Every structure is written in C-alpha cells, then in structure tokens.
GULUM-769063 format. One record per atom (N, C-alpha, C, O): atom name; x, z, y. Coordinates in Angstrom, 2 decimals, decimal comma. Atoms other than C-alpha are relative to their C-alpha. Layout:
GULUM-769063
- CA	X	Z	Y
...
end
This chain:
GULUM-769063
- N	0,86	0,33	1,10
- CA	38,71	-17,16	37,33
- C	-0,25	0,35	-1,18
- O	-1,29	0,83	-1,65
- N	0,34	-0,33	1,50
- CA	39,25	-16,76	34,11
- C	0,29	1,24	-0,71
- O	0,17	1,66	-1,86
- N	0,09	-1,50	0,06
- CA	40,05	-13,40	34,94
- C	-2,06	0,55	-0,71
- O	-2,32	1,25	-1,68
- N	0,94	-0,11	-0,44
- CA	36,21	-13,31	35,50
- C	-0,97	-0,95	-1,72
- O	-1,94	-0,85	-2,47
- N	0,57	0,94	1,50
- CA	35,37	-15,67	32,45
- C	-0,24	0,86	-1,12
- O	-1,17	0,98	-1,91
- N	-0,10	-1,10	1,29
- CA	36,45	-13,09	30,20
- C	-0,42	1,16	-0,01
- O	-0,68	1,73	-1,07
- N	1,16	-0,95	-0,13
- CA	34,74	-10,46	31,36
- C	-1,24	-0,55	-0,10
- O	-2,17	0,26	-0,17
- N	0,93	-0,37	-0,40
- CA	32,29	-11,79	31,63
- C	-1,11	-0,13	-1,90
- O	-2,29	0,07	-2,17
- N	-0,88	1,03	1,23
- CA	33,05	-13,30	27,79
- C	-1,12	1,49	-0,83
- O	-2,10	1,59	-1,57
- N	-0,43	-0,96	1,13
- CA	33,29	-10,00	26,55
- C	-0,79	1,42	0,87
- O	-0,39	2,58	0,89
- N	0,57	-0,60	-0,48
- CA	30,90	-8,47	28,45
- C	-1,54	-0,58	-0,73
- O	-2,33	-0,04	0,05
- N	0,39	1,84	0,83
- CA	28,47	-11,31	26,33
- C	-0,62	0,71	-1,03
- O	-1,76	0,95	-1,42
- N	-0,48	-0,19	1,44
- CA	29,91	-10,09	23,46
- C	-0,71	1,54	-0,71
- O	-1,34	1,82	-1,73
- N	0,78	-2,08	-0,08
- CA	29,03	-5,61	24,24
- C	-1,24	-0,73	-0,43
- O	-1,75	-0,48	-1,52
- N	1,79	-0,28	0,42
- CA	25,41	-7,13	24,37
- C	-0,30	-0,55	-1,18
- O	-0,90	0,28	-1,86
- N	0,00	0,65	0,88
- CA	25,32	-9,75	21,54
- C	-0,09	1,41	-1,08
- O	-1,11	1,53	-1,76
- N	0,07	-0,56	1,07
- CA	26,71	-6,33	19,23
- C	-1,19	0,88	0,44
- O	-2,03	0,85	-0,46
- N	1,25	-0,78	-0,69
- CA	23,95	-4,10	21,12
- C	-1,58	-0,32	-0,52
- O	-2,44	0,48	-0,88
- N	0,75	1,17	0,15
- CA	21,56	-6,82	20,53
- C	-0,33	0,08	-2,06
- O	-1,40	-0,14	-2,63
- N	-0,38	0,42	1,50
- CA	22,61	-6,89	16,49
- C	-0,44	1,40	-0,57
- O	-0,82	1,25	-1,73
- N	-0,05	-1,71	0,10
- CA	22,18	-2,95	16,09
- C	-0,54	0,11	-0,04
- O	-0,98	0,31	-1,17
- N	1,85	0,30	0,01
- CA	18,81	-3,07	17,28
- C	-0,74	-0,37	-1,35
- O	-1,32	0,19	-2,28
- N	0,32	0,81	1,40
- CA	18,21	-5,95	15,12
- C	-0,21	0,60	-1,27
- O	-1,15	1,06	-1,91
- N	-0,57	-1,21	1,93
- CA	19,76	-4,30	11,80
- C	-0,69	1,37	-0,07
- O	-0,76	1,84	-1,21
- N	0,94	-1,06	-0,08
- CA	17,45	-0,93	13,05
- C	-0,79	-0,77	-0,17
- O	-0,08	-1,65	-0,65
- N	1,00	0,60	-0,29
- CA	14,45	-2,80	13,19
- C	-0,02	-0,35	-1,00
- O	-0,91	0,12	-1,71
- N	0,14	1,06	1,78
- CA	14,91	-4,86	10,02
- C	-0,22	1,87	-1,07
- O	-1,15	2,39	-1,69
- N	0,05	-1,87	1,29
- CA	15,72	-0,82	7,92
- C	-1,16	0,66	0,58
- O	-2,04	1,25	-0,04
- N	1,62	-1,33	0,43
- CA	13,04	1,01	9,28
- C	-1,13	-1,15	0,04
- O	-2,19	-0,59	0,30
- N	0,40	0,10	1,16
- CA	11,28	-2,05	7,95
- C	-0,31	-0,07	-0,69
- O	-1,45	0,27	-1,00
- N	-0,37	-0,27	1,15
- CA	12,04	-2,27	5,50
- C	-0,47	1,46	-0,64
- O	-1,09	1,50	-1,70
- N	0,43	-1,50	0,87
- CA	11,58	2,18	4,89
- C	-1,58	-0,29	0,21
- O	-2,23	0,34	-0,62
- N	0,73	0,16	-0,32
- CA	8,32	0,84	6,43
- C	-0,73	-0,14	-1,44
- O	-1,50	0,70	-1,90
- N	0,48	1,02	0,63
- CA	7,49	-1,55	3,73
- C	-0,72	0,60	-1,26
- O	-1,85	0,52	-1,74
- N	-0,65	-0,70	1,78
- CA	9,21	0,70	0,22
- C	-1,14	1,44	-0,08
- O	-1,56	1,90	-1,14
- N	0,90	-0,79	0,03
- CA	6,82	3,44	1,46
- C	-1,15	-0,31	-0,02
- O	-1,75	0,51	-0,71
- N	0,57	0,18	0,20
- CA	4,03	1,72	1,85
- C	-0,43	-0,57	-1,43
- O	-1,35	-0,19	-2,14
- N	-0,25	0,50	2,00
- CA	4,37	0,09	-1,70
- C	0,00	1,21	-0,64
- O	-0,98	1,24	-1,38
- N	0,05	-0,69	0,51
- CA	5,29	3,52	-2,95
- C	-1,64	0,67	0,32
- O	-1,97	1,51	-0,51
- N	0,19	-0,15	0,70
- CA	2,33	4,01	-2,09
- C	-1,26	-0,21	-0,29
- O	-2,27	0,51	-0,31
- N	1,25	0,47	0,59
- CA	0,14	1,76	-3,30
- C	0,41	0,02	-0,87
- O	-0,49	0,36	-1,65
- N	-0,12	-0,63	1,96
- CA	2,00	2,18	-6,92
- C	-1,56	1,08	0,22
- O	-2,58	1,05	-0,48
- N	0,44	-1,89	0,94
- CA	0,22	5,84	-6,71
- C	-1,72	-0,02	0,38
- O	-2,49	0,87	0,03
- N	1,14	-0,49	0,52
- CA	-3,11	4,77	-5,88
- C	-0,55	-1,45	-0,68
- O	-1,66	-1,77	-1,09
- N	0,49	0,59	1,36
- CA	-3,24	2,20	-7,87
- C	0,21	0,53	-1,41
- O	-0,43	-0,06	-2,28
- N	-0,62	-0,88	1,20
- CA	-1,63	4,60	-10,86
- C	-1,70	0,96	-0,10
- O	-2,51	1,36	-0,93
- N	1,07	-1,54	-0,02
- CA	-4,19	7,06	-9,80
- C	-2,10	-1,07	-0,75
- O	-2,92	-0,78	-1,62
- N	1,56	0,31	-0,49
- CA	-7,73	4,66	-9,13
- C	0,62	-0,66	-1,69
- O	-0,52	-0,97	-2,04
- N	-0,17	0,11	1,67
- CA	-6,21	3,53	-13,51
- C	-0,30	0,89	-0,40
- O	-1,10	0,65	-1,30
- N	-0,17	-1,16	0,65
- CA	-6,18	6,55	-14,44
- C	-2,23	1,35	0,76
- O	-2,66	2,46	0,45
- N	1,36	0,25	-0,42
- CA	-10,16	6,82	-12,55
- C	-0,27	-0,77	-0,98
- O	-0,45	-0,12	-2,01
- N	0,33	0,49	0,24
- CA	-10,88	4,40	-13,90
- C	-0,34	0,42	-1,97
- O	-1,38	0,65	-2,59
- N	0,13	-0,74	1,21
- CA	-9,58	5,46	-17,58
- C	-1,43	0,92	-1,43
- O	-1,93	0,91	-2,55
- N	0,23	-1,35	0,62
- CA	-11,11	8,60	-17,80
- C	-1,74	-1,05	0,25
- O	-2,39	-1,38	-0,74
- N	1,75	-0,23	-0,75
- CA	-14,84	7,59	-16,04
- C	-0,07	-1,44	-2,15
- O	-0,76	-1,18	-3,13
- N	0,56	0,89	1,54
- CA	-14,64	4,22	-19,61
- C	-0,20	1,58	-1,30
- O	-0,98	1,66	-2,26
- N	0,12	-0,90	1,33
- CA	-13,85	7,81	-21,71
- C	-1,64	1,12	-0,32
- O	-2,20	1,66	-1,27
- N	1,21	-0,69	0,02
- CA	-16,89	9,47	-20,50
- C	-0,92	-0,40	0,67
- O	-1,79	0,33	1,14
- N	1,09	0,48	-0,03
- CA	-18,81	6,69	-19,61
- C	-0,50	-0,74	-1,00
- O	-1,33	-1,62	-0,79
- N	0,01	0,62	0,35
- CA	-18,52	5,85	-23,13
- C	-0,98	1,31	-1,10
- O	-1,86	0,95	-1,88
- N	0,60	-0,54	0,50
- CA	-19,63	9,36	-24,52
- C	-1,73	0,60	0,78
- O	-2,51	1,34	0,18
- N	0,81	-0,43	-0,20
- CA	-22,47	9,64	-21,68
- C	-0,23	-0,67	-0,24
- O	-1,01	-0,24	-1,09
- N	0,95	1,77	0,29
- CA	-23,76	5,72	-22,33
- C	-1,14	1,58	-1,26
- O	-1,84	2,57	-1,06
- N	0,51	-0,54	1,74
- CA	-25,00	7,24	-26,18
- C	-0,56	1,40	0,53
- O	-1,69	1,49	0,05
- N	1,13	-0,88	-0,45
- CA	-26,41	10,68	-24,40
- C	-0,82	-0,97	0,34
- O	-1,86	-1,19	-0,28
- N	1,36	0,79	-1,10
- CA	-28,26	8,35	-22,10
- C	-0,88	-0,37	0,05
- O	-1,98	-0,16	0,56
- N	1,35	0,11	1,42
- CA	-29,65	6,74	-24,54
- C	-1,54	-0,10	-0,18
- O	-2,39	-0,96	0,05
- N	1,74	-0,03	0,03
- CA	-32,96	8,11	-25,35
- C	-0,90	-0,16	1,60
- O	-2,00	-0,65	1,85
- N	1,10	-0,12	-1,41
- CA	-33,79	8,80	-21,38
- C	-0,05	-1,38	0,85
- O	-0,53	-1,49	1,97
- N	-0,01	0,89	-0,95
- CA	-33,17	5,39	-20,45
- C	-1,24	-0,71	-0,52
- O	-1,88	-1,46	0,21
- N	1,01	0,70	0,00
- CA	-35,81	4,26	-22,46
- C	-2,05	1,00	0,35
- O	-3,09	0,36	0,22
- N	0,82	-1,06	0,01
- CA	-38,66	7,38	-21,83
- C	0,26	-0,37	1,80
- O	-0,56	0,17	2,54
- N	-0,28	0,71	-1,68
- CA	-37,37	5,71	-17,90
- C	-1,54	-0,52	-0,14
- O	-2,69	-0,10	-0,01
- N	1,14	1,43	1,21
- CA	-39,03	2,04	-19,74
- C	-1,36	0,60	0,24
- O	-2,25	-0,20	0,53
- N	1,21	0,27	1,35
- CA	-41,89	3,65	-20,93
- C	-0,86	0,82	1,70
- O	-2,06	0,84	1,44
- N	0,08	-0,19	-0,59
- CA	-42,62	5,21	-17,29
- C	-0,45	-0,99	1,31
- O	-1,35	-0,89	2,15
- N	0,26	1,24	-1,23
- CA	-42,02	1,73	-15,02
- C	-1,73	-0,33	-0,92
- O	-2,85	-0,33	-0,40
- N	1,06	0,91	0,87
- CA	-44,60	0,34	-17,63
- C	-1,20	0,68	0,32
- O	-2,21	-0,02	0,24
- N	1,57	-0,84	0,38
- CA	-47,46	2,63	-17,46
- C	-0,42	-0,88	2,15
- O	-0,92	-1,94	2,52
- N	-0,50	0,59	-1,87
- CA	-46,80	2,44	-12,64
- C	-0,82	-1,64	-0,07
- O	-0,78	-2,39	0,90
end
C-alpha cells in the first residue's frame, strides 16, 4: 500500500512539474506577445506624432497660401 501511494505521489509530482513548465511557457509567450504589441504601439505613436508634426508645419504654410482662395469660395457661395 505504501509503495502504491508513493508511486501515485511521484506521478502526481511529475504531472505538477509538467503543468508548471507549461504554465511558465505560456506566461513567457504572453510576455513576449505583450512586448511585441507594445513595440508596435510605440512605433505607431511615433509615426502618428511625426505625421502630426509634419502636417502642422505644412498646414501653417498651406493655410497662409489658401487664405485668399477661401475668400473667393465665400463670394461664390453668397452669389448662389
């Protein structure tokens, strides 16, 4: 009976070790995916901020150039 119980305990212990290894592998994979995702988000944020800064620079130049045609558009609308 004691030998049977000991074998059962050893088997259970091995199963628990295997489960722990699988859980750790899953945690490692989740961590890797989280890091990859955060790097992707950081890249998109950098790209977006760069685009916004570039757009802001060209928008100021374009706004000064487009000021006069905007007035013409308003006159056309008033005539209609």
